[in-house]
N, C-alpha and C positions, 0 to 999 in steps of 0.2 A: 871364328866369329860369324854369327848369322847376320848377313848384311840386311836381310829383310827386317829383322828385329831392330837393328840400329836405325834404319830409316824411319820406322813408324814411331819409335820412342822419340826421335827428334821431331817428327811431325806432331806428336802429342804435346811436347814441350812448347813448340811454336804456337799451337792453338791456344795453350793456356796462358802464356806469358809474353809472347812477342806479337807486335802489331801484324795485322793480316798481310800487309804488303812489305813486311820486313823479313830479311833472310838471315839464317844462321851462317856461321863460318867455321873455319878450321879449328879455332881455339875455344869455341863455346864458353864464353864467359857469361855473366848474368847481369841482367838489368835490375836495379833495385827500386823500391818504393819507399823513400825516406820519410820519417816524420819531420815536422817543421822546426821543432825546438830542441835544444840540447837538454836531454832528460834521460832517465832510464827508458829504454825502448822495447817494444814487443817485436819479435821477429816477424818479417813479412809472411813467411810460410816455411815452417820447419820441414814440412813434408816435401815441398818443392825444392828447397835448398838441398835436402838430402838426395833427392832424385838427380839434381844437377851434379852433385859431387860424385855419385856413383856412376853416372853416365859419361862424365867428362872424358875419362881415359879411353873408354870404348868407342865413343862417338866422334871424338874430335877429328880423327883422320878419315872419317867416312863421308864427309860432306864435300860437295864440289865447291869450287872457288867462286863464291858469290860476292857481290857488292852490297853492303848493308844499306838500307834506306833509313835514314835518320834525319828528318827535316829540321829537328832542333839544332843538331850540330851543323847541318848545312846552312841554316839561317845564321848561326853564330859566325861561321866562316865568311858568309857573304857580307856580314856587318863588320868584318875585321876585328872580331872579339877574341879570336884564338891567338895564342902566343907562338910565333914561329921560333923553333929552337935549332934544328939542324945539328944536333950533337950525336956523335957515334962512338961505338966501342966495338972492337973485334976480339973474339975469343974463339980459338980452335977453328979458324977460317970462316967463322960466322960473324958477319957484321950487322949489328942492330943499330939503326939510326932512329933517334927520337926526333920526329919531324916537327911536332907541335903539341901543345897541351892547352887545356881550358878548364876553368873552375868557376862554378856559380853555386848558389846556396843549395841547389838541388842535386848536383852531381859534378864529378870530375871526369874528364875524357882526355885520352891521349891518342895521338896518331904516330905510328912507327912503321918502319920498313925493314926488311930483312934481305940480306944477300948471303946465299948459302952455297957451299961447294956441291959438286955433283953427287957425292956420297950421301948427302942429306937432302934428297929431293922429296922425301915424305913430308906431309904437312906437320908443322910444329904444334906442340901442345905446351901451354904455359904450365910448367911444373910448380911454380910459385911466384906470387906477386906480392911485394911489400911496398906500400905507398904511404908515406908519412910526411909531416912537416915538422919544423923545429920547435913548435909550441904546442903540439897536440891539438890542433884546431878542429879536427873532425874524426868521426868514427864511421866504420862501415855499417850498413844495415842488412847485408845478406850477400847473395851472389850477384854477378854482373853480366853484361852482354856486349857484343860488338860485331864487327864485320871485317872482311878482307877481300882483296882483289889482286889480280895479276898472277903471272907465272910464279911458282913457288921459289925459283932461284932468285927472284927480285920482287917479292910480294910486299904489298902495303896493307896495313891493318889499322882498325880503329877499335879502341877498348873504352868502355864507359862504365863508371862505378857510381852507384847511388850512395850518398853520404849524409850524415847529420853533422852540422857545424855547431860549435859551442857559441855562446854569446861573445860579442866584442872580437870578432874575427879581424885580423889585421888586413889592411888593404892589399898587401903583397904576401903571398905564402912562399916560404923558403922550403922547397920540396926535395924529397929524396925518393927515387924509384929504384927498386931492385927486382929484377926479373930473371928467372931461370927457365930455359926452354928444353923440352924433350922432343926428339924427332922420331916419329913412327913411320913404318913403311906406308907408301902411298897405296890407297885402295880405290880402284875405279868401280863405279856402280852406275848402271843404267837407270836414269831417273824415270824412264817410261815403264820399267818392269817393277811395278810397285809391290807393296805387300808389307806385312810386318805385324807387330804386336803392340797393342795399347794396354797399359796397365794403369789402374786407378781411374779417376774421373776428372774431367776438365771443366773449367768454369766455376762460378759460384764463389760466394764469400765465405764458405764454410770450410771446416777442417776436412781434408781429404780431397778437396777440389783444388783449383788453381790458386786460390787465395786462402787466407786464414791467418791465425796468429797463435802464439804460444800462450799457455796459461800463466807462465811465470815471467817476470820482468828481469832483464839482464842489463848490466852496464858494460858495454863493449870497450875494449882498449882503444886508445887513440890510433888513428891511421887505418889503413887497409891492409889486410893480410889474407891472401887467397891461396892457400896450398891446394893444388888440384890433384893430389894423389901421385902415384908413381906410374911410370910407363916404361915398357921395354924399348930398347933402342938407345941411341946416343943422347946424353944429356949435356947441355952446354950452358955455362953461366956460373955464378950470377952476373948479369950485366947491371952496373950501378951508375945512375945519373943523378946529378944535383942541379936544380934550376929554380928560378923565381917565376911565380905565377900570380898575376892579378886576380883578385877575388871580386865577383860580381854578386851583390846581395839580391834577395828576392823582393818582389812586390807582393805584399800580403793584402788580400781583399776579402770582404765579408758580404757577398751579394745577398744572402738569405732570401733567395727567390724560391717560391713554391708553385708547382704546377700540378694539376690534377688531370688524369686521363684514364678512361676505362675503370673508374672507381678506385684508382690507386693514386695516392699523393706522394710526390717526390720533391725534395728540397735540396737546392745547391747552397750549402752552408757557408763554405769558405774556399779560398783559392790561394795558392802560392805560385807566382809566375816568375820565371827567370828566362833569359834568352833561349835556353836550350830545352827547357822542360817545364811543364805545368802540372801541378797536382791539384785535385779538386775533391772536396769532401761532399758526398751525397748521402742523404738519408731518405728512406722510402718505406711505404707500407709493404708488408709481405702478403701477396694475394692468397697464399696458402702456406701451411707450415713447411713447405719444401725449401730447399737451399737456393734462393733466387739472387740474381745480380743483374744490374742494368747492362745492356749492350749499348755502349756509348761511343760516339765519335766526337771529335772536337775540330771545328773549322776555325782556324786561327788566321784571320785576314782572308787570304785566298788559298791557304794550305789546309788540307784535310789530314788530321793526325788521328791515328787509331789508338785504342786502348793498349798500353804497354805493360801495365801491372796494376795491382790493387793491394790494399791492406785493410783488414777489418779493424774497426775501432774497438770491438769487444767480441769475445767468443759467443757463438749461438747459445741461446737459452731456450729451453723447452717452453712453448707457449708464447714466445715473443711475437709481436706483430709489427715491429718497427726495427729497421736495421740501418746502420751507418758504416760507410767505408770510404777510404781515400783512393782515388784513381790517378794513375800517372799517364801523361801524354807527352810524346816528343814533339811539342808544338813550338814553332819559331816565334819569338817575340823580339822585335828589333829596337826596343826601347823607344818606340814612337806610339802615339795614340792609334788604337785599332779596336776591332770588335771580335770577341770570341763567342762562338755559338756551340753549345753542347746539345747534341741530339741523341736521346735515348729512344731508339726505335721500339725496344721491347725489353722485358725482363726475361731471363732464361735461367734454367737450372743446370746443375752439373750433369755430366754424361752418365747414362745408365745403360750398360751393355747387356740388355736382355735379349733373349732369343728372338722375340717378335721384332724388336728394333733392328737387330742384325739382318733379319729377313727384308725389312724395309730398306736397309742400307744397300743390299744386293739389288733390289728392284729399282732404286733410284739410279744406280750406275748402269744397270742393264738397259734402262730406257734410253741411255746415251750410247748404247752399243759397247759398253765396257763390261767384259766378263770378269767376275770376281768369285773367288772361292773362299768362303768363310769356314775356317776349320775349328774355331772356338768362340763361343759367345755365351754370356751369362755370368753372373757374379762380377768379379773385378777385372776380368781379362777379356780381350777381344783380339782374335788372331785371324788374319786374312791374307790373301795374295791376289794380285791382278793377273789374270790368265791371258787376257788379250784386249786390244782396243783398236778402233778404226783409226786410220791416218787422219791427222789434223785435229784430233781431240786432245784438249788440255787435261790429261789424266790427273795431274796433281790438283788442279783447281776443282775438278769434278769430285774427287775424293774428299777434299776439304769441305765442299758444300754438302756432300752426302752425310758427313758426320753430324749435321744438324738434326738428323732423325733420332739421335741418342739423347736429345735435350727437349725439355718442355719449354714453350715460349708463351709469354703473356704480353699481348700487343699494347703499345702506347699510342702515339709517341709522347714523350716529354721533352720539351725544347726550352733551353735557357739562353738568353742573350745578355752578354756582359760587356760593357764598355771598359776597355783597358786603357788607363791614362798613360 
């Protein structure tokens, strides 16, 4: 397994779908961008979902043990909105403890911990997750995401799943969780010795970028079922838990605010606010026929939440000049009056890995003393390795910022202020 390829594929996924200050973890689940009403739904991004499915088995064990940054779940915890469970099951000397769970109209999250024997010190990979309730109250919208921390022998994890709930959801969900774990050999990688490969393009509301939607509509089955492929090594499970979970509905708002900047009009049409997550629908002018999307952050009270995902309202049409998409933010809302401020600093396009931009990528890094060797650029692929860097330089951050050279930007800003009751 080429560790450099694994690192950069994870890096590309992070840039496309995960908040800038959020980290991936051993199990690489996916965060979803759900629509707001029970109906036939369009997939958030078939391209991205397929990439997650293909990468999961290879990449899950190659990531160091990070603590996920999710201000939405942290806010729900601080407001005592999560349900403490503390139920456990042991199979083949592996003890999985379901510590807590949480459900609102935008997502379901669970926190669990593992105690493993010495023979299973490799990072675990979820081989399959089935999450349902007894009345079929929700469906999944795509892949998911989460985080983990601690030594692998006694590690704690958070898994988050975007969902669509039907009408008339009961106040209490009678849940059933089934999870099978696969354990792979532990892989140590120096995070300072970067490099890797990027395939495809990042960002944008269009097909082939970080976002998009399918041309056909589908009706998903009730519940969540996330088979993550097969993996070599020992497989343990399934672990099965049943528990009750209070449901928290969404606050639906229609601000319909319009702001013009640099000749481009942008409108915040509607919002769905829950304690752990906010979705907002934006429509805007396209400054050129390119694949543009807003670079938006959300300040919720005193917390800055970065863009976590997006869903296009319709597929791109040749000659269109107006675009709408739904953006997802892990913003805390403590069920008290507050103010949300959406700030779109610029519009940006998907990444384009041309030879000229790859040369600029090298120049940006070398200006900081980081030596980089680009071995492939042009078309859909980009392959590079970090040769050396001076002490004290944050190579990961520098590389992340250098990737901006592969995108076009159209300056704003567009700012929207919404009073949340």
